[in-house]
N, C-alpha and C positions, 0 to 999 in steps of 0.2 A: 542099183538094181543089180548088183550080184552079191555073194558074201566074198567079203575080205580074208582072206587066211590071216591068220595072228602075227606074222612078219609085216606084212603089208602096212597093218593099224599100224603097230607099233612106231614103223616108218613115218607114214602121215602125221602119226601124233609127236613126233621130234620136228619136223618141218611147223607145224602150225603153234607147236608152243612156244617157238624164239620170239613168238607175237602176242604173246599171253592171252591167246585165243583158249576159248572153251567149243568143245564140239561133242558130235553126236552120232555114230555111224547108225544109218538108219536103211534098212532094204526098203523101198517103199512099194513093192511088191509083197510082204510079209510082215511087216512092222510099222504098218500104217498108225496103230490107236498110237505109238510111241512118240511119234512125230505129232500128233492129234495133241497131247498132252502137253510138248513144250511148247506149241504156236499157241496152245490157251496160256501160258502163262504170263502172256502181254510183256514179252521182255523188249525192253527200249533200245536196245540194239542186236538184234541177231539179223546172220544172213543166213540165206536159203541157199543152196548150190544143189539145183539138179541136172542129173547126165540127159540129156536129151536124146539121146542114142537106145534110152532101156526100150525095150520091148514093150512094159507097162507104162512108159511116160504120157502117151497120149489118154490112156484110162486113167492114170491119177489126174488128171487135169479135168478131164470131164469130171471125175466123180468131183472135185472140190471145187468147181466151177460156181456155186452160189455162194462157196465160202466166202469170208470177209478178209483172208490173209493174201490177195493178190491185191488189195487196195488200200491196204489200211498200213499196218509197222515195218512189215519187213521188207528187206531188201533180198530179191530173187537172181539170182546169176545162174543161166542155165546154159550149159556148154554141147555143142552138137557140132557133127560132121554134117547136118542138113539141114541150112537156114529154110529152107520151104517147107520142111515136116514140122519145125516146133514151129513157126506161125501160123499154119494150118491149123495146129492144135491150139496155138493161142485165139484164134479167132470167135472162140466161145466162151472166152473168159473175160470176166467185167472188170479189164482193165481200164479204170476209169481214170479220168487226168490227171489225178494224184498218185499213180501208181508207178511202182518202182522195181523193174524188170528189165536189165539187161543181159542180151544175148552173146553169147562168143564163138566167132566160130572159125575155123582153123584156115589159115593160108597157105602160101608156100614157105620154106627157109624156117619153120617152128615159130612163124609169128601169127596171132590170131585177132579179129578184127572185133569190137565191140560195138554193139549194137542196143541203141536205146528203143524199148516197146512200149506202146501205151495208145489208149483209145479214149480221144478226148471226149467222148459222150457217148458213150457206150450204151445207155438207157433209152438212147434217143436220136437213133441211128445214126451212130458215129463210126467209122472206118479205123481198122487198125493201122496205124503209123509207124514206120521205124524209120531209125535216122542214125547214122554211124558218128559214137563219139570220141572215139580210142582204140587202144591195141593193146597186145599184150605180148611179150618174148621174155625171155630168161635171163637178158642183160636189162632189160628197163624196166622189167615187171608190169604191173597193170597202171595202166595212164588213161586215165578221163579227164579231159580238160573241161569243167564245167563254169560258162561265163555269167554267171546270174542263177536267179531265181527258175525252177523247171518249169513252172507255169507262166514264165515269160515266151519258152520257146513252145510254150504248148497253144499259146491263146488262139490259133487260128480254128475258128468253129465252122467250118465252111461245109456245108448240110446236113447241122443239128437242128433237131425241131425242139420249141420251146412250150412251154404251157406255164401260165401266172395265172393268180387268182387273187382276190383281193377283199376282204371281211369285212363289209361297211356299217354299223348298227344304222337304225333309223335315222332317216334323215329329216329335219325339219326346215334343211334349205337346199338349194340347187348344189348337185354336184360338185362343180367346179369350184363355187366358193368354197365349198367343207374343205377339196382338196388343197385349196391355196391357205388354208388357217391350219397352222403348225400346233396351235392350242389344241383345236378340234383332235390329232390326231395323237398326241401324247394322251390322252382321257381314254384310248382305243387299247383294252388290253390284249388284242391279240398282235397289235403295233408294237408293243412292249416286250411281248416275247418276241417277235421277229426283229427286235433292234437288237435284243441280248444275242438271237443268232447270228445275226451282221455281225456286228463285234466279235464274234469269236471266228466268225470265218474270215473274217477278214486279217486276224491275226492268223489264220491257219493256212491261208492262201498268200500270206505276204503284200496283201491288197492294202499298202500302206504306202504313201506319198508325205516326204516332208521337206522342209526349204533346211539343206546344209549349209551352213557359212564358219568362216574363222572367225573366231572370237576377237570382237573389236579391243584392238587396246585403249587401256584407258590413261587418261591425263589426268590426273588427279593433281590438285595445288599443293603447292609444295607441304603447306601448314596441314594438310589432311594425312600426310605421309606420318607428321608426327602425333596428330589426333584420333585420328582411326582406329589404331591399336584397343583402345578403352572406350568403353560404353558413356555416355553424356551422364549419365549417374554416378560412374565412378569418378571422372573430371569433378562433378559438383561434391562429392562426398570427401574427396582430397583439401579440396579447398576448404572445405568445413572443418575438417581434420586439424590442418594447417593453421586454422583459428582456435581450434580446441588444444593442439599441441603449447603455442606458443603460450597461451593463457596459463595451462598449467607450469611448463616452464620458468613462466614468470614469478608464478604463486613459489613454485622449488627454489629457484635460483633467488631468490630476492630472501625467502628464509635462509639459505647459506651466508649471503652476505649480510644478514644479520646476526651470524654467529662465527663466521670469519670474514677477517679482509680479504680482499682478492689480492692476489699473488701475481705479479709481473704480469696483469692484463690478462689472464688467464681467465677469468670469468665477468659476465656483463650481465645485467638483468635489463638492460632498456629495450624498449620496444623493437628498436630499430635491428640491433644485435639479434634479438630470439628472433625475429623474422627471418634475417640472413641463418644464423643454426639451423632453423628449420628447413627452409630453400635449400642450404645447402646437404642436410641430411637428404632428401627428396632427391638431391641431385646427385647424391654419394662422391661430396667432395671431404667426407671425414670429418673428424672434430674439431672444431674450432675452439672448445675451450676444455679446460681441464677439472670438474668439481671436485669437490673432496668430500660433500658430506654422502653418505650412503642413499638418501633418497634422492639426491641430484643425480649421483651417478646410475641407479635404478631407473630413474625416469630419461636419461640419454642414454642408456642401453638399450632401452626397449623401443625408444623413439629411432634408432638407427636400426635395430633390426625390424621392425614395422616397415621403416623407408626399403630395407633391403628386400623384402620380399614384394613389396610394390614393384620395386624396380627390376626386379626380377621376371615377374607377371609382365613389365612393359617389356622390357627387353625381350622374351619369349614373344609376345603378342606382334612389336613391332619387325622382328623377325619373319615369324609365320603370314604377318601381312604381306610382306615384299619378296617371301618366295612363293607363297600360296597364289594359285590361278586368282585371277580378278573376278571380283562378281558379278555373276550372270548379267548382263543388263537388258537383252533381248527375252519376253519371257513369253510372247503372244503375237500377236499379227500386228496388233495397232503400234506397240512398241518396235515393230520392223518397219512399218510405216514410219515411224519417226525419226531414224536411226539413220544414220550416214550411208549406207551398205546401197550399192547397186543391186537391183534383183534380175532374175532371170525364172522364167519357165521350160520345162523340160515339153517339147515338139510334141504332146501327141491329145487324141482326140477328147480326152477326158479332162484334163487339163484347158483346154481350150473353151471347151464348153460349161465348163464352170463358172468362168467369169461372165459367161454368157446368160444362165440361169439364176448365177447365187443373189440373195439376197441382205448376205452379211456387207453394212458398209466398212467394217476393215478391210476386207477382200477388194471390195468396189474402190475405194480409196488406194489400194495398194497398186492394182492393175492404174486405174489412171495418172496416178502421179510417177512410176517408177516401171513400169512394163510398157504401156503404149506410148511410143517415143514419135509422134508425128511427122517432128519435125527432119528427122533424121532418117526416116525410112526404116526405123530398126524395130522390126516386131517387137522384142524382147524374149522370143522363146528360139532355144538353142537344145542342139542334140546334145546326149547325156553329155559324151567324152566333152564337147564342147564345154556345154555350161560347169562343168567340175574341174576344166582347166582353171577358167576365171575363178572357182573359191578357193582354189590352188595358189593363186594368186594375192589373194587376198580382198577384201572391201567387197564383196557380191554372193550375196545369198542365191542358190540356185535349187527350185522345188522341182524334185525327181521323185522315181519310183526308188525305195532301200534297194528292192531284189535287184534293180539295174545299176545302182549307184555304190550299193558295199563292193561288190566285186572290186569295179574301176578302181574306187579308193585305194583297196587294201594291197592293188598294184603298183598305183604312179605316187600315192603321197607316202612321205618318209613318217617316222613314227612320230615326231616333234610336230608337223602339221595334221596329225591324226588327233594327237592331243589336245588341239586348240581347237576341233570340232563344235559345233552345236549344233542341234535341231528343234524347230518348232514345228507346230502343225498346221496346216491351212485348210482342212475339209472338217465341216463338222458332220455328228452326226445326222443322216439321210433316213426320212423314215421310208419304211419297209414298200408300202403301196408307192413309191415313187418310182415306175417300170425304168429300167434299165434300156436303154436303146436296144433296138433289134438284133443289131451285130455285134453286141459286145461281149468280147470274149468271157465276163464273168459271170453269164446269167446261170447258165449251167455250174458253174462250180459253186454259187452261193445255193443252188436249189439243193446238190448234192449233199452239201456243207449240211444245210439245216436236217435233211432229212435223214443222212447216213451218222453224221459225225458230232452234231450239238449237243450231244444228249450222254456219249457214249464214254467220257475222261480221255480220250484219245488226240485232242486237239491240243493238248500242250505239248506233249513229248515229241508228235508228229513237227509240230512251230519249231522245237526245240533243237531235232537232231538232223533234220532236213533241208531247210531253209538256207538262205545265203546269210551267214554270219554278218554282223556288226561288227567292223573295224576298230579292234581294241587297244586303248593307249597304254603304252606299257612304260610307267614312270622310272625315271632313270632311279629315284631313292624317295623311300617314303612319306607324304606330306602329312604331317598332322596340323590340323589349326587350332593355335591356341586364341582365344577370344575371354577377356577378362571381362566382366558384368560383376554385378554388385554377390553375385550364390561366390565365386572366384575369390574375390575382395575381403570375404569374411575372416578368410583365418590371418590377414593382418590385422582384420581387426580388433580380433580376438586378444593376437599377442600383444597389444598394444594398450586395452585396457587391461590386462592382466599387468601389463608393466606400470602402469599409472596405477591402479589398485596398490600395488605393491609399494610405491615411491611415495605415494600421499600416505599409509600407513606407517611406515619410518618417519615421514615429514612429521606426524602428528606425535611421533615418540618424539622426536627430535627438539620439538617446539615445547612440549612438557618439562622436558630434562633441561634447558636452557631457561626457561622460564621459573623454572624452581631456583634454579642455581643464580636468577639473576635478581627473586626474592632475598636471597639471604647476602648475594655477594652484588650490589648496585654498582658499586665502583669500580668493579674486578674489568680489570683487562683480559679478553680472549685470548689474544694472541700473546705472545711471551717479547713484551716492551722492547725495544729494541732503542736503544740510545745511540746517537750520531755525534759525540760532543766535537765541536771545531776545534780544531787546531793548525793554522796556518804559517806555514815557513816563511814564508815573504815579511813575517815579523821578527824573524829571528838571521842572525847569520847572514846581514844583508849584503855583504860585498865579499863572501866567503867563498872558497873552491869554486872563481870562476862565473859566479852569477853577475848579472846584469845588472843596472839601474832600472828602477820601474818608477811612476810617477807620485807613490807614496814616499819612495825615499828621498826624489828631487823634491818635494812640496815640505816635508816634516825637518830635511836639512836645512833647507833655503829660508823657511816662512816657521819658526818655531812657534813663534806668536801665534800662530793658527789653532797650536794645541791648547786647551785649557792647562796641561801640566807641565808642558811644554816638552813631555816627553816626545821619542819618535820609537820606529819598530827595528835598532840597529841589534838590541839582544831581545828586548820584549820576554816570553817565557823561554825564549832559549830551547826549544823543542828539538830544533834541529840540533843538538848536541844532547839530546837526554830523551830521545823519542824511544830507547828499551824501556825506561823507567815510567813514560807516560804509558806505553802499552799496558806496562805490570800493572797501571793503575786501572787500567779499563778492565782487563781479565779481572783483576780485584772484586772491581763492579759487577762482572757478570754480562756485559754487555757481547752481541754480537756481529755486532756491525761498528766503523768507526768512519765518521765523515772527516777529510781533510780537504786541503786545495794544493793542485800544483802550483809551483807559481810560475809564470810563462817566461820570465826573464832568468831564471836558475835552469830553465831547459834551454832555453833559446838565447842566450846574452844581449846580442842586437836584435832581439825580435823577429827576425828572419829566420827560415828553415835551415837557409845555406850553412848555419854553423851552431851544433848542436853541442854544448856544454856534459860530456862525460861523467866530471863529479857530482851534479847537481842527479844527473838519469840515476846513477847509484844510489845516491843518497835513498829517493824515492823509493826504489828498485829493494832497498834494505828495509826501509819503513814499512814496503807492503808483505817482505817476506815474514818480518818479526809479527804482523798482526796475520798473519796467515796461519805460521804457526804454532799461535794462539787459537787458535779458532775464531779469526775475528775477519768480517769481510769488509774489505775498504768500500767505500763510498764517494769517488773522486770528483771533484769539481776542478773541470777547467780552469775556469777563471773566476776569481773573486775581486776585481776593483785594480788587480794590479798592472798597469797597461805599460810593457816595455819604456822606456823614457825615449828611446828611438821611433816607436811606432808613434808615438804621440806629437812629437815634433816634426815629424810629416802628416799630421793631418790629423791622426788619431780618429776617434770613433765617428767624429762628423764627414769624415772622406769616406767614398766607398771604398777606395782601396781594400782599405782594413780587413773588408769581408773576406778576400782570399788570403790574406796573411791568417787571419785567425782561422782559417781554413787548413792552412800549411800545420799550423799547430796542434791543433786537434786529430788532425793524420798523424802527427810524430807521436802525441800521448797514447792513442789508439795503438800503434805500431809497437812503441817499447813498453807499453802496460796492458794492453789488453788481454794479452794471455791468462792475467791473473785478475782482473780487477771484471766485475761482470756489472757493476752500477756505475753510470757516468751521469755529471751535470753540467753542463755547458755553460751556463752563466748561473750565478746568484746574484738575485735581488738585480735583475737591470735596472729598475726605477731607479736605486741610487746610483748606480754609474751614469744617468744619465742625466734626470732631474736634479741629483746635486752635484753630479761634476760639470755639466756643462750647462746647466742652465742658472739654480741660485750659486754657483760657484764653491759652495761650502767644505765640500770634499776634493780630493786629488782628481783628476786635475787642475780644479777648480777655475775652470773657464764661466766666467759668466755671461751667458747670452740666453737669456729667459724667451720663452716663446719661441727660440728658433732651434740653436745647439740642442735642447734635448730632443727636441721631433726627430732633427738629424742623426743624432746618435742611434735613438732607438732605432730607426728606421734599418740604421746599420749591424744592429745589435740582434734583430729579428732574421734579417737573412744570415746573418756569421751562426747565427743558430739553427737555422733549418739546411744551412748547408753541411754544418758539422754532421747532424744529423742523418744527413743522407749520405754523405761520404761513410759512416759508421756502417749503414743500412746495406750499403750495395758494395762496402770493400771488407767489411771485417764482421758484419753478424754472425754468416752461416760457418765462419770458421769459431770465432769468441763465443758467440752465444750471450751475451751481453742486454741491456737495454741504456738506453741514454733519455732526459730529461733537461726540464729547465727548470731553477727556481724563482718564484715569483713572491715578492712579499709585499703585503697589504694588511693595513688595519679592516676591523667590521665598521662600517658605518650605518650607523643604527638613525631612521628618521627623527628628529626631534621631537615632532609632533604628528599624529595622523591623518595632517592634511594633505592632500594631492601634491601639492608645491614639494613637501618635506620629503616624501615619498620619493619622486621623481628627484628630487636632489640628493638623495645618498643613493638610489640606483646611479646615476651621475657620475658621482663620484666616485665608485666602483668601478665604472667604467673606465674612467681616466687614470686613475690608481692599479689597478689589475686588468681590465681588460686591452687598455692600451697593448699591451705584453701578450695577454693570453688569449684574446680573440683572433690576430692573423693564423697563430697556430693551433687553436681548437675549433675554431670558426670560419677562416679564410681572409678576413679582413679587420682592418681597424673597426672599433663600434662604429655602428653609424651616429650615434648622437655625438661622437667625438670629431667624425667629419667634418657633421653639420655645422657645429660651432666653431671650430678652428677657421673652416672655410669663410663662415658668415662675419669673423671676427677681423680675421685677415682682410678683408674686402675693405669691411668699413677701416682697416687701420691704413688702406692703400697698398697693397700689396697684391700684384697682379694676377698672384696664384696660392695656394693654400701652405700658411708656414707647416701643415703637415703633409708629408710627402705622401705620393701617394704608390701604390704598387700596383704592377701591371700584371694584367689578366694571366701571362706566364707565371711570374712572381706569386701569386696568389696561391693559385695549383698547387706550385714548387713548394710554397710553406704549409699548406694546409696539411694535418697531419702528423707535422714532424714532432712525434711523443710516445714514448712510453708509458710514460707516466709523470705526473706533475708534483714538483716539491715546494712546498707552500713552505712563508716563513710569515709568522705569527706573533705578535705581543700583547696589542690593546685594543681598544676600541673607542669609535668617538660617536658624538652625537653630529647630526649633521641638518642643516638647515639652508634654505635657500636665501639667497640676498638679491636685491636689483641688480639689472645686467652692471657691471661694472663698466666705468665710464671708459672712452676711446683714447688711447695712449700710446705708451708704451708695453709692447706686446709682452705678455707670460701666461706661462702655465695655469698660473693660478686664476686669471682672468681669465682663462678661459671657461675654467668649470664654471665659476660661477655659484659658488658654496661657499658656506662656513662650518668648519670643525671646530670643535671645542669639546672637553672632557668634563665631566660632571666634579668637583672639588670634592665630593665626602667620597668617590671611589678610595680606596687603598691605593697609594701612593709607592714608587721604591728612589732609588737611586739616581733613577734616569727620569726625566720628569714626564718623557711621553710614555712611559710603562705605567699602565695604571690594571689595578686588578679586574680583569672585567670577560669571567671564564665563558660564560653564554654566549659573546661574541665569537667566540671560534665556532660553537657548534652552528652558529645562522650561518657563519660564513662558508663552513664546510658544505652546508645544504646548499646554499646558494651557488656557490662551484659547480655542484653535483647537476642540480636545474640548470646551469647555464650553460655548461661544457661538457656533456653528453656524458656525465659520470664517469669522470676518468680515475684511473688509478693515482691514491694521493701518499706521499708521505710526508709528514711534521719534519720539514726540515732545520727549523730553527723554532724554539719557544721557550723562553726562560723570562727571569727579572734580575735585575741588577742589586747589591748591596754595597754599600760603603765602604766597605772594606774592614770594617769591625766583627771579628768572630763572634762575639756577643750577641747579636742583632740574629745569629744565624744558630744558636743553640739548644734553641728550646723546640721541642717536640711542633710545636705550632709554628713553626718560624717563617718568618716572609716565604722563603724559594720552597718551604715543605709546602706549605697550605696552596702558594700559587700552581705546582705541578700536581697536586693530589685533583684541584678543581679543574686545573684544564683538560688533565688525563679523562676526568670524570664527563667532561663536556664533552670529550671525543667519543667517549663510551656512547654517552647517548644519541650521539649524530650514526654511528655506525650501528646500533640497535634499532632506535624510532625511526632515524630517517633513511637509515640503511645507504650511508655513503660511505663511498669506496675506500678508506684509510686501511693500508698496510703498514705503514710504519712509524714512530715517532720519533721526535731527536729533541735532546736537552740542547740549550746554549747556554754553558758549554761546558768541558773541561776542566778547561783551568780560566783563573782569571787573565787576563791577556790585553793587549794595547787594543782600547777600542775608540781606533781612527783618531778623532780629532778631540775627540774627549779624554783620550791619553789613556792612564792609569786610575781615574777618578768613580770610573764604573765600575763595577764586578762582575760579571755574568758568570763567573766560574762554580764548578762543585768542589773544586780546590783552589782553596786561596794558596795564590804565588807570591813567596816573599822577593818584591823585585826591588830590594835597598842589599838583597843578598847577595853575591856574587853567582853564588850556587842555582841561585834562584829557587829556592823551597820551596816542596808541595807539601800544604797541610790540608786534610780532609775535614770539610766544613759538615753540620749535620746533615746538610740536605744531602748531603753523601751517602750518608750511613740510608737514609731515608728511600732513597733511589735505589740503591743496592735491596734492598729489601723488596721494595717493587718488584723489581727485574727475577728475583729469588722465590718469589711469593704470589708474584703477579696479582696481586691485589694492593688497594688504596688503604684499606683501613686497617687499625691497629693489629685485628688479627680476624681471620677470616674460616670459613668452614668448609670445609671439603665435600 
């Protein structure tokens, strides 16, 4: 009301600029047009300060009494020393129920009283109302305490008069019936306009009530935590993709096995393994095999890449699921009725009358089931502060006006509780011509809103800047919900598809390459053929350097007549002294492995681990060093029939104690030689040990106990093998990184006819010969047919229990799976036919089988009557082993044919041994390529002619002839040695092969 000097304006500017305020100095007596311009700009946040002591203040107010500025957007602060003067001037101003005018009046000591001034119904005869709401001083500043929406404080409409009108179209029914039908109201155009107005006005006046409650804590089932993060369609897709991956890997890995033999159990193409491989990839358990071919590696890499993507999505989803707020479970009034929440209502007239008048079935059900409680005289209606305290405690939903509730919530609820709050509405939109109660404070508000504000665009900013705000949840950290469905899943599918396509392209290239070479060289061995010639030091230097006596020493010394030529193994081929010369022969041949056995009695002269023979240990260390210095890997057999005599005299292999003694011996071997030996065979040909040594009694220790002794022996041999394998697996494998297997020998048994009886007889014989030892190790127990037949015949023979011992459940579990590879000794085949059930009498293994074996006289023979030229049998045997014993890694540890010692018979290109080896290798190749058998090595028996047990020196299996009449035991290469050297160097079985 006066002109400020320049310095005063600068001072005021400095003070207000601290608060980032924009301001304009206007003299109300001389610059009203400038003020009009400002007010017309519709600023959302504008405060107008008037000096009520100005001389022309009353004139200014009277001039703008019809303007909208006092009842719409702006906040007016009038400072005056005379409260009466200002109030008198404001009597004529349209200060409606929504006006925002504060009067500041000075008191003593520099304090000012702040007064709220409004007229609840100016146009309907309302009176100006003032109410003290705060104070101001220099120390505290401008202090105004507002508890809720201003309209709640201004709800008293006493003295106001109301008018209302309803437009109704032509009636074809009574008025009361028309008004009771919502359908009629909804087609009324006037009603639609009024409804829109009511909705706007409801927001403007914060005329809003809602149920407020804390989010119920979900109690998901345990499996839901793991399944919920991914959509059902994603889980289905993953299951289908696992099948596709398994089939794809089957094709690709099978191709690899057809062109490369499996190495050390590193790859497997069985369905069970591929399922575990795929499942392991999805579970991020790493690689379980190490393929060599490019197609196999590409497929494996992209399978793992695909699974990593899915796993990352799943991990992110499950973390999101656990950290995100649980999904909302109450979305409407019906959900609230069905929930476990207790319910309360704010104790005001409009809420009470709503339940009297409403036709909403959900609201009626809510009232009857959760609000009306006649049994405890609790009405279910509460004051706002009481109801909100129940909400705060949890398990309670309270219906309250938000203008009342929000300030209370902001003051009394913690941030964590505010973050848990949810709201649902109870009221439905009511038609406009449903008259409000006569005393309702909202009638004038609604009329004012519709007439003045519904179409002028101000409702939004009034609602936004002047209402009680909704309490805001301040999150400690930003939450991002990650939910994987098919769309997100697609990137993994693209990666997998790309990998499979690339893999299949390389697979086709590899197949073309292999097929082309196979046509040129059908008999070619793809892997470098390895020869493991057998030399056993037990047949030389039988008592030198502290070696103890074994059962073969004892048998051939005391019963020389049991040997065909009366010979023994005292010197034999004398490899004990000539091992360096023998290693030189191996190097000349080009082999990369050498198979030999350790003599139990040379290491442990008494058979027990308390006494170790250092000289014997040193011999084997020297041999192993010589081999490795020449690039030859040792393949060591721990036991090759030579039981120490003290062990035999204590009961031998028919006594259960031998299991622990053999385990002690095996542990000594692993400990002494395991750092340099990576391939171990626990037993060589256990059938010869037991069936020939303890049944028929034709080999050491020559115990004749048919039908009993061989079963006891086999039982203990199998348990001894398992214990030795477990010892290596648990004590040595992690540091020595070797593998352990067992060598089992068998012919192939071909059905004599295609009759079911002969087919079953051949299978039965295979189980009694090979499955007797293999089945417990690879499948968990003796063959079922063997258990049935031995038990049946034992009972008929008068035994109270089966002659075939039974494994306990613990032993079955302990023995099953104790292999890293299978060693196979094979020489020839037999025809097999069934025979009538043998008569009951003395028991025997042969009677238990109830079969007859014979060889075709037309088959080419050898110096050994039991070795006939039948290469087709080896291929069939390999396929049978694959199908019966889960496709184990196989090494042919013995295969060969004997001559009678005449070099001339072995001098031609198509000599007996050359012919034999060529065609047996050819059938091995066919088994690998066509039958996908997992053969990773081949062994010729043997490097040298040697003592062939009770046959003495009459049967010669060596690639090198040994002159046993010469004290120097001269070695002479046979023609087959040259042939085999060529096979190793060229990898070809033909005279010439194209590259």
